[in-house]
C-alpha positions as CSV (number, residue, x, y, z in Angstrom):
1,M,-181.9,-112.9,-23.5
2,L,-183.6,-110.7,-24.7
3,S,-180.9,-110.5,-28.2
4,L,-181.6,-114.4,-28.1
5,F,-185.0,-114.4,-28.1
6,S,-184.9,-111.2,-30.4
7,K,-183.2,-113.5,-33.4
8,L,-185.2,-116.4,-32.6
9,R,-188.0,-114.5,-34.1
10,V,-186.9,-113.1,-36.6
11,F,-185.0,-116.6,-37.0
12,F,-188.8,-117.8,-37.3
13,I,-191.0,-115.0,-39.0
14,A,-188.1,-115.3,-42.1
15,L,-188.9,-119.1,-41.9
16,L,-192.2,-119.1,-41.9
17,A,-192.0,-116.9,-46.1
18,V,-189.7,-119.1,-47.3
19,P,-191.2,-121.7,-49.0
20,F,-192.7,-118.1,-50.5
21,I,-188.8,-116.0,-51.3
22,I,-188.5,-119.5,-53.2
23,V,-191.1,-119.5,-55.5
24,A,-190.7,-115.7,-55.8
25,Q,-187.1,-116.1,-56.9
26,I,-186.9,-118.6,-58.7
27,I,-189.8,-118.2,-61.2
28,Q,-188.0,-113.9,-61.5
29,S,-184.4,-115.4,-62.1
30,L,-186.5,-117.4,-65.6
31,L,-188.4,-114.6,-66.5
32,I,-185.8,-112.1,-66.3
33,L,-184.0,-113.0,-69.6
34,I,-187.2,-112.9,-71.7
35,M,-189.5,-110.1,-69.9
36,P,-186.3,-107.4,-68.0
37,K,-189.7,-104.9,-67.6
38,A,-192.5,-107.1,-66.6
39,I,-190.4,-109.1,-64.1
40,R,-190.0,-105.4,-62.5
41,V,-193.5,-105.2,-61.4
42,L,-193.5,-109.0,-60.4
43,S,-190.4,-108.6,-58.3
44,Q,-191.9,-105.6,-57.0
45,K,-195.2,-106.6,-56.3
46,T,-193.5,-110.1,-54.5
47,L,-191.0,-107.7,-52.3
48,M,-193.6,-105.1,-50.9
49,L,-195.8,-108.8,-49.8
50,V,-192.4,-110.0,-47.9
51,S,-191.9,-106.5,-46.7
52,R,-194.7,-105.9,-45.6
53,Y,-194.7,-109.7,-43.8
54,F,-192.1,-109.0,-41.6
55,F,-193.1,-105.5,-40.0
56,F,-196.6,-106.4,-39.3
57,M,-195.3,-109.8,-37.7
58,L,-192.7,-107.4,-36.4
59,G,-195.5,-105.3,-34.9
60,V,-193.7,-101.7,-36.9
61,K,-196.9,-99.7,-37.8
62,V,-196.1,-97.7,-41.4
63,K,-198.2,-94.7,-42.6
64,L,-197.4,-93.3,-45.6
65,V,-198.5,-89.6,-46.5
66,G,-198.1,-87.1,-49.7
67,T,-198.5,-90.1,-52.4
68,E,-200.0,-86.7,-54.9
69,N,-196.5,-85.8,-55.1
70,I,-195.6,-88.5,-57.5
71,P,-195.3,-87.5,-60.9
72,T,-198.0,-88.9,-62.6
73,D,-196.3,-90.4,-65.8
74,N,-193.0,-91.6,-63.2
75,K,-190.1,-89.7,-64.5
76,C,-188.1,-88.8,-61.4
77,V,-185.4,-89.6,-59.2
78,Y,-186.5,-90.6,-55.7
79,M,-183.5,-89.4,-52.5
80,V,-184.2,-90.5,-49.0
81,N,-182.7,-90.3,-46.4
82,H,-181.0,-93.2,-44.8
83,Q,-181.7,-94.4,-41.1
84,S,-181.5,-98.3,-41.1
85,I,-180.9,-101.7,-43.0
86,M,-184.4,-101.2,-42.8
87,D,-185.2,-98.5,-45.1
88,I,-184.4,-100.7,-48.8
89,L,-187.9,-102.6,-47.2
90,L,-189.4,-100.0,-46.2
91,I,-189.7,-98.3,-49.3
92,Y,-189.6,-101.0,-51.2
93,G,-192.7,-102.6,-49.0
94,Y,-195.0,-99.6,-48.9
95,L,-194.3,-97.2,-51.7
96,N,-194.8,-100.0,-53.6
97,R,-192.9,-98.9,-57.4
98,P,-190.8,-100.1,-59.1
99,M,-188.0,-98.3,-59.3
100,G,-184.2,-98.5,-60.0
101,M,-182.3,-98.6,-56.5
102,L,-178.7,-97.5,-57.2
103,A,-177.2,-99.2,-54.5
104,K,-173.0,-100.3,-53.7
105,K,-171.9,-103.7,-56.0
106,E,-171.8,-105.5,-52.3
107,L,-175.1,-104.9,-51.7
108,V,-175.8,-107.4,-55.0
109,W,-174.1,-110.6,-52.3
110,T,-176.4,-109.9,-50.0
111,P,-179.2,-113.4,-48.9
112,V,-182.1,-113.1,-50.3
113,I,-182.6,-109.1,-51.6
114,G,-179.7,-108.8,-53.7
115,L,-180.8,-110.8,-56.1
116,W,-184.6,-108.9,-55.0
117,I,-182.6,-105.4,-56.1
118,W,-180.2,-106.8,-59.5
119,H,-184.3,-107.9,-60.6
120,L,-185.5,-104.4,-60.0
121,G,-183.4,-103.2,-62.0
122,S,-181.1,-101.4,-59.9
123,Y,-178.1,-100.3,-61.0
124,F,-174.9,-101.9,-59.0
125,L,-171.7,-99.1,-58.4
126,D,-168.5,-100.4,-57.1
127,R,-166.7,-97.9,-55.4
128,K,-163.4,-98.2,-57.0
129,A,-164.9,-97.3,-60.7
130,K,-163.0,-95.1,-63.0
131,P,-164.8,-91.6,-63.9
132,D,-165.9,-92.7,-67.5
133,E,-167.7,-95.6,-65.9
134,V,-169.5,-94.3,-63.3
135,K,-170.3,-91.2,-66.0
136,A,-171.2,-95.0,-68.3
137,L,-173.7,-96.2,-65.5
138,F,-175.2,-93.1,-64.2
139,A,-176.3,-92.2,-68.3
140,K,-177.5,-95.6,-68.3
141,V,-179.7,-95.1,-65.2
142,A,-180.6,-91.3,-66.2
143,K,-181.6,-92.6,-70.1
144,N,-184.6,-95.3,-68.1
145,V,-185.8,-92.5,-66.0
146,N,-187.1,-90.6,-69.0
147,E,-188.3,-93.2,-69.7
148,G,-190.9,-93.8,-67.1
149,F,-188.0,-96.4,-64.3
150,P,-187.2,-94.3,-61.9
151,A,-184.7,-94.7,-60.0
152,L,-184.0,-94.9,-56.1
153,I,-181.2,-92.6,-53.9
154,Y,-180.1,-92.4,-50.2
155,P,-178.0,-89.7,-50.7
156,E,-176.4,-89.8,-47.8
157,G,-174.2,-92.8,-49.3
158,T,-174.1,-94.1,-45.6
159,R,-177.1,-95.0,-42.7
160,S,-177.4,-92.4,-40.1
161,K,-178.0,-94.8,-37.6
162,G,-180.4,-92.2,-35.6
163,P,-183.0,-89.7,-35.8
164,K,-179.9,-86.5,-37.3
165,N,-179.5,-87.0,-40.9
166,T,-175.7,-87.2,-42.3
167,D,-174.4,-84.4,-45.5
168,F,-176.7,-85.4,-48.6
169,K,-173.3,-86.6,-51.5
170,S,-173.8,-83.5,-54.2
171,G,-172.2,-86.8,-56.2
172,S,-175.9,-88.1,-56.6
173,I,-177.8,-85.4,-57.4
174,R,-176.1,-85.3,-60.8
175,L,-177.7,-88.1,-61.8
176,A,-180.9,-86.1,-60.9
177,I,-178.8,-83.0,-63.2
178,M,-178.3,-85.6,-66.2
179,S,-182.1,-87.0,-66.4
180,E,-183.4,-83.3,-66.0
181,A,-185.7,-85.1,-63.7
182,P,-187.8,-83.7,-61.1
183,I,-186.4,-85.1,-57.2
184,V,-188.8,-86.5,-55.0
185,P,-187.7,-86.1,-51.9
186,I,-188.9,-88.7,-49.9
187,T,-188.3,-88.8,-45.4
188,L,-188.2,-91.7,-43.4
189,N,-189.1,-91.2,-39.8
190,G,-188.1,-93.3,-36.8
191,S,-186.9,-96.5,-38.9
192,W,-183.6,-96.5,-36.7
193,K,-185.8,-98.0,-34.1
194,I,-186.3,-100.8,-35.3
195,M,-182.7,-101.8,-33.9
196,H,-181.6,-98.7,-32.4
197,G,-181.1,-100.2,-28.8
198,Q,-179.6,-103.4,-27.4
199,K,-177.6,-104.7,-30.6
200,G,-179.1,-108.1,-31.8
201,V,-182.5,-106.9,-31.2
202,I,-185.5,-106.1,-33.4
203,K,-188.8,-104.7,-32.4
204,G,-191.9,-103.1,-33.6
205,A,-191.7,-99.1,-34.1
206,K,-193.9,-96.5,-35.5
207,V,-192.7,-95.2,-38.7
208,A,-193.3,-92.7,-41.1
209,I,-192.5,-92.5,-44.4
210,V,-193.5,-88.7,-45.8
211,V,-193.5,-87.7,-49.3
212,G,-193.2,-83.9,-50.7
213,K,-193.1,-81.7,-53.2
214,A,-190.8,-82.5,-56.4
215,I,-188.0,-80.7,-56.9
216,D,-187.2,-79.5,-60.4
217,S,-184.1,-80.3,-61.1
218,K,-183.5,-78.1,-64.8
219,L,-184.2,-74.7,-62.4
220,Y,-180.4,-75.4,-60.9
221,G,-177.8,-76.9,-63.5
222,K,-174.6,-78.6,-63.5
223,A,-173.1,-75.3,-62.2
224,K,-175.6,-75.2,-59.2
225,Q,-175.3,-78.2,-57.9
226,K,-174.1,-77.7,-54.3
227,E,-177.1,-75.7,-54.6
228,L,-179.3,-78.3,-55.6
229,T,-178.3,-80.8,-52.7
230,E,-178.5,-78.5,-49.9
231,A,-182.0,-78.5,-51.3
232,V,-182.5,-81.6,-51.0
233,Q,-181.4,-82.0,-47.6
234,Q,-183.2,-79.3,-46.8
235,A,-186.5,-80.9,-47.9
236,V,-186.0,-83.9,-46.9
237,E,-185.1,-83.1,-43.2
238,S,-188.9,-80.2,-43.1
239,G,-190.8,-83.8,-43.8
240,F,-190.3,-85.3,-40.2
241,T,-192.5,-86.0,-37.9
242,G,-193.1,-87.0,-34.3
243,E,-192.8,-90.2,-35.1
244,N,-189.0,-89.5,-36.0
245,E,-187.7,-88.6,-31.9
246,P,-186.4,-90.6,-29.9
247,D,-188.9,-90.2,-27.1
248,S,-192.4,-90.4,-29.7
249,K,-194.6,-92.2,-27.0
250,N,-196.8,-89.5,-26.1
251,I,-197.4,-88.4,-29.4
252,P,-200.7,-88.6,-31.1
253,F,-200.2,-90.8,-34.2
254,E,-203.5,-90.7,-36.3
255,A,-203.2,-91.8,-39.5
256,K,-204.6,-94.8,-40.5
257,Y,-201.7,-97.5,-40.6
258,S,-200.8,-99.3,-44.4
């Protein structure tokens, strides 16, 4: 019964947003061919509005700290732990910066969000791609990063679905090394709670997004790729807060909700 109620609640919350989503998607689809760079900003703003509306209606409270650690020239690679399918909406909704996400190609067919991610100028990777194809894609991402369009990567490669990270994949670190761009570690705390527990239930939760200090990838280089991978994972995990604990009901949540 609870699962059915939860599904109906999400359905009606989504239904109320449908007119805005349809209009935004039509405008973005028409403009992307003639204004590819400007459409990134527009897509970010519209996705931010949908995301914040969605989480507000669900009772998810989000605080964001550490934005002063983001390079002012935007030439960076964001690396984020991956706890839930909600993470994409959380990062785009609250970090509120145009970013090209490195994602598996199947994501582009996800209803609504797939088209939005495409409009944002993301990169879709075929897991069966040949090494030369992967190298070419990474070179494209590195070029865009150096031009001030940051990349977004979930280096675990899959969702942990809980409070503990899985091992970061060193292959994702290659992109930062190629671009010689700083890596900005971002820690998602508690997003796993939104859909954790009874199957089909989506519930309110307290989520903290912590932006850590940038890591200079040029200090490592290709020869130290494994060391850089470990440094990034350590930096992300150092940002865990009380909101990520399995039972945080009695832990103060004093920062302002955004």
